N, C-alpha and C positions, 0 to 999 in steps of 0.2 A: 483718754490717753491717745497719742498719736498712733495711727494705724501703720506707719512705716516702720520697718525693723531697724535695729542697730546691726550693722554689718561689721563682722570681725574678719580681717584679711590674714589668712594663714592659720593652719590648724596644727601648729606645733605646741609645745608646753605652754608658751605665753598665750597663744590664741585660744587654746582649749580652756585655760584657767580664766581668761577674761570672759569667754562665753558662759562659763559656769556662773561666774560672779554676776553677770548681767541677768542671767536666768533667775538667779536666786532673789534678785531685786524686782522681779515681775516684767522684765523687758522681753520683747520678742526679738530673737537673734537669728541671723543668717551667718553661717561660718563658711568661708570660701577657702578651698585648698586646690592648689594646681596639681598636686600628685594624686595618685589613685588610692591613697590611704592617708589617715591622720597620723601625726606624730612628729613631722618635720625631721630634724636631725636626731631626735630621740626615738623616732619610729624605726621600723625594721622592714627589710625587703624579704617577702615570703616567696620561697622558691621550692617547689617539690616537698611541701610539708616542713621545711625548716625555715628559721628566721635568721637572716644575716643583718646584724646591727651596724650602724654608722659609728663604729668604734666602741670603746668600753664604757658604756653608760650604766651607772648604778644610782639607786635613789638613797639620798641621805639629806638630812636637814636638822637644824636645831630650832627651826621656827615652829612654834606650837600648832598654829592653824594649818600650815601645809602638811605637817606630820599627821595631824588628826584627820584631815580630809583624805589623804592618800590611804592611810591605814583603814579608814572606814570604807573606802571604795574597794580596796583589794582584799581585805580580810585575811584568810589563811593562805591566799596566793602570794603574799609578800613574804619572802624568805630571807633570813639572815645571810650575810655574805661576808667573807673575809678576802680582801684583794691583796695581791702581791704585784709588785712592779720592779723590773730590773732595767738597767741601761748599760750598754756595752761600750767601753772605751779602752783603747790600748791593749786589747786582748783580754781584759778583765771584765767580769759582770759586777755592777754595783747596784745596790738597793737604791730605789728612788722614792722620795727625795734623798739627795745625797747625805750620807752619814760621815761626820768627821772621822769616826773610827775606821770606817772602810777606806777612806781616802788615805789615812795614815798607813794602813797595813797593806794596801794593795798597789800603791804606787811605788816606784823605786825610791829607796832612801834619799838619794840626792835630790830627787824631785820634791819629796816631802819636805826637806829642809828648805829648799827654795820657796816652795808654796807657803810654808809657815811664815818665813820672813816676809814674803810678799803680802800675805794676808794681814799680818800686823801693821806693816808699813802703810799699806793702802787704807786700812781702817782708821789709823790714827791721822794720817795725812788728809783723808777725806773729811774727818771731823773738824780739822783745823782750817782746811781751805777747800771751798766749793769750786767746782769748775765753772768757767764762764758760761758755757752752754751745757746743760745736763741732758744726756742721752742715755739709752739703755746701756751703752758701752761704758760710760763713766760710772753709772750706778753699779753694774756688775763688777767692774774692777774694784770699787770700794767695798763691796760686800763679800767678794771672794778672793780678791788679790789678783795681780796680773797673771801669775802662773796658772792658777786654776781657771781663770776666765778664758785663757787661750786653750787650755786643754779640754774643758768641758762645754764651752759656750760659743765662742767666736765662729768657728767653722760650722758647727752644728746648726746655729741659728741662720747663718747665711744659706746653707743648703736647704733647709726646710722652708724658709720664708722668701728666699730669693733676693734678699737684701741684707747687708751686714748690720750688726746691732748698733752701729754708729748712726744709722738712718732711722732708728726707732726712737720714739718718745720714751722717756723714763717710765712712763705708765705701763709700757709693755713688760719691762722687767719687774715692776712692782706687782702687777696683777697676774703674771703668767709663770713666774719662776720662783720657786721656794728658795728662801735664803737661809744661811746658817751664820749670819753675823750675830754679834752680841745683842743687838736690839731685837732681832727676831727671836732669839732664844728667851729674852725677857718677856716679850709679847706671849710666847707659848706658855711660860710659867703663869702669867696673869690669867690667861684663858683657862688653864687647867684649874687654878684656884677658884675662879668664878664658877665653873661647872660643878666643882665639889661642894661649894657653898650654897649655890643657888639652884642647883639642878641642871639637867642638860638642855631643857627647853628654853632656848634664848631666841628672841626674835632677830630677824636678819634685816640688814640695811641693803637695799639694791643699788643705791647711788654709790659709786666708787667702790663697788664690791671687789674684794681681792680673792682670787680663786683659793679654796682650801677645802679640806674634807673634815667635816665636823659631824658629830652624832653617829648613830649606829648606821651601818651599811646594809641595803637590801637589794634583792633582785627578784626575778620571777622565773618560772619554767620557760617563759618566752622572752626574757630579758626586759629591758625598760619599755620596749614597744607594747608589751601587755598592759602597762600602766596607761599609756596614751590611747591605746585601743579601748580600754574600759572607760576612760574619761570621754571619748567620742560616743560610745554607747550610751552612757548616762545622759549626755547632752541630747541625743536624739530621742531617748526614751521620754524626756520631758518636753517633747514637741519642738525641740530645736531643729533647724533646717541645716543640714550639712551638704555642701555642694562640692563634690570631689571632681578631679579632672577639669577644673575651672580656673582659667588664668585671668588675672586682673590686667586690663588694658589701659584704662584711665580712671582717675578719680576726679569726678566733676565737682566744681565749686563755684560759688557766687560770692566773691569777695572773701571774707573770712569764715565762710560756712561751707561745709561739704554737702552736696545735694544728692549725689548718686555715684554709683560705681559701674563702669562699663566692664563687662566680663565676656570671656569667650569660651565656649564649650562645644564640642563636636563640630568645629569649624564655623559656628554661628556666634555672632555678637548680640548681646542684649544689655540693656541698662536697668540696674536695680536702684529704684529710688530708696532713700534711707533717712532715718532720723539722725543718725550719727555713725561714726566709723572709728574702730580701733584697728591699727595696722601693725602687724608684725613682720611685714615685708622689709627687705633691706632698706634702711632709711633714705639712701640716695636714690634708689629706684622709686620709692614711694614719692619723693619729692619731684622727680622727673616725670612722674605719671599724672601729676596734677594738671587739670585743664580748666581754665586758661593756665598757662605755665607761669611759674614764679618768676620773680625779677632776676636780673643777671647775677647778683651777688649770691642768691640761693642756688642758682643753677651751677655757678662756679664751685660753691662749697660741695654740692652733690658730686661733682666730677672729681673733687679732691680726695674723696673717701674710697679706699680700696678694700677688697676682700681677697683672701687667699682660697683657691679651690682645692679640693681633695678628690682624687680618684680612689675608690675603695675596690679591692680585689678580694672577692670571697672565695675561699677554697675549702671544699670538703675533703677530709683526709681520713683514711682507714686507720685510725688510732684514737683512743679515748682522750688523750691529751698529747700535745706536741711541744709546747713551749716550756721553759724553765719556770715561768711565772704567768699570771693571768694576762698581763701584757707587758710588752718590752719595747724599748727604744734602741734604735741603731742610728749611726751617723754616716756610715760609708755605703749604705745600700740604697736601692731605688725607693724603698719605703722607709719612713722614719719611725713608724710605730706599727705594731702588729699585735692583734688580740686573739687569744685562744678562748673561744666561747665554751669549751669544755670545762673551764674553771667556774663559769657563772651559773651552774645548775640548769643549764638549758636542756630541754628534751630534744635530742638530735636523733634523726633517723638516717640510716639504721643504727641500732645500738652498737656501741664500740667505736663510733666515728666521732670527729670533732669538726668544728667550723673555725677556720682562721679568717681574719679580716685584716688585710694589710692596707695601710694608708699612704698614698703617694701624693705629696703636696706638689702643686704645680699652678701654672696660670692657664686659663682657658685658651690661650693662644699657643700653648705648647703642644707638641705632637703626643705627648703622653695623655693629654685630655681627650684626644679624638681617636687614637689608634688603640683599640682594645687588645689586639693580639700583641702589639709591641709591649704594652704595660704588663700583660700576663707573662710574657717570656722574661721580662726584666725581674719581676717579683720571684718567679719560680727559680731563676738562675741564682738569685741571691739566697734564697732559702736552701737550695742545694749546696751552694758554696759555703754557707754557714753551718752545714750539717745538721740543719734543723729538721729536714725531712728528705725522702728520696722521691724522685719523679714518679715512680710507680705507685706510690702511696696515694697520689692524687686521684680522687673520684670524679670531681666536677669543679669547674671554676666559673665565676660570674663577676661582671664589672658593673658598678653603679657609682654615681657621681653626686658631689655637692658643690655647686658653683660658688655659693656664698658661705663657705664653711667657717671661716675664721675672719673677724675684723682685723685689719692691719693698722696697728697703732703707729703709723709713720710720723715723723717729725712734723708738727704743725697740724696734726689731725684734730686736736682739741678745738681750734678756732673754727674749722669747717663744721665740725659736729655741733658746736655751740650756736653757729648760725642757723643750722637746719632745726635744731630743737627750739630755738627762739621763734622761728617762723611758725612752726607747728603749734607752739604754745598760744599763739594769737588766734587760732581757729576756735570757734565756739563750740564745735561738736566733733573734734578730732583728737585722737591720742595715739601714741606709739608705744610699743612694748617688745620686750625680748631681745635675744642676742643681736639679731639683725636690725630690728626695729629701733633699738637704742645704741646700736654700734658698740657693744660692750661684751667682753668675754665673761660669761657667767655659766654657772652650772644649771642643771635642769630645774632644781627646786627654786632657784633664784629667778629663773624665767617665769616659773609659775607665780611667784610673789609679784613680779613685774605685771603679769596679766591681771592679778587682783587689783593692784594699785592703779593700773590704767583704767580699769573699770570704774573704780571709786572716784577717780579724777573726773571721768566723763560724766558719771552720774551727778556729781556736784555741779559741773558746768551746765548740765541740761535740765536738772530737776525743776528749778524755778521757772524756766521758760515753758516746759511742758505742763506744769501745774497751772500756770496762767492760761495756756490754751485750753486746757480741759475744764477750767472753772466755768460754771454757768453765768451767762450774761444777763444783766438786769433788763 
């Protein structure tokens, strides 16, 4: 067998799962991570004995293999969990996803009547006549009606994402926003019937995945980060090599074959020769890292794909719980979502305290991205104004960031993504996986499944060639 390792770029859920799969097939694996800990967006920041997570991550899946693997890994440390979500609009708190009942009883009667008429009209009109150009705006209008679209989505999406729904592909609305149109209700009925008749363990499809919560929910005393930490520990226990604080500078290639990866650690660069590569890096950055560089069409496609950044503000509060629900959405504040980790069964020190994590969506060019004191002041001012907490209850605050938090499904992104995926598919020993690697909004268990699938595709590509190299010559 070749002496060179397979290199996995990025130690988030997809990278860890890919490394696991390759190890199980007898491959030598080197796992590279730019941060000082594994987990990616599902990891956590450990500060003074507490874990601040990148938002409200929970483990759930109907995929039997992923469920079995994680239960086997975590054992009794995997704890059942019940989540609650609220969203505030027009001075009222609504459960999320939106309930038709709550909309009827909490909105003013005149608004409800206009919303009902608009909902029926837009649903029927949409079924009879499709728009010339489908966008997230046209899709949301068809699913919710014009009135509810304007109340709940138009301004909120623009504020969080920096562009209006009319500039988003319809894929954004399909994959990110739960619907209560008649077809969605029918889909839920079919899903429930299938689960009752065939059991809960249903395999998942990663291609075209639509965000949903299925299966039982789980957490741990250290949140989801304990799962990724345990995955990393299992990987190293089996002689895998995990390189933390190591940044990828270049991916070297000869034609359609990757030959090595240039990495930087402690200010020094070195080249790792490799048998193959699985990348969970942002797909556009992976494309631009290739040396020699790709052709102009691929470079142009890489430049067309955008990510939305998030600044996370972690706050320790002298109270066991602060929020009305495990996490909440707001549309008028500096943060669009805030999580109370006291609901997640975390072990938080000292006892009687909780950890809040507020998410501020922005662009890396924005001042909010660079000015920590400014973003802290903005978040605290909104929390106080909302009467969520008092300034004197705050014990400490911390700021951490994710530059490539969310893929932005702008109009035309499908063509750019298809171009890059097509280019990478032609490589004989290279695969991509994960939220950033496939430019796809997916949950953590789906990212794990992507890692397994990328490893399987890579093994299928390389198996015959490796076997021929290893075969004795006459």
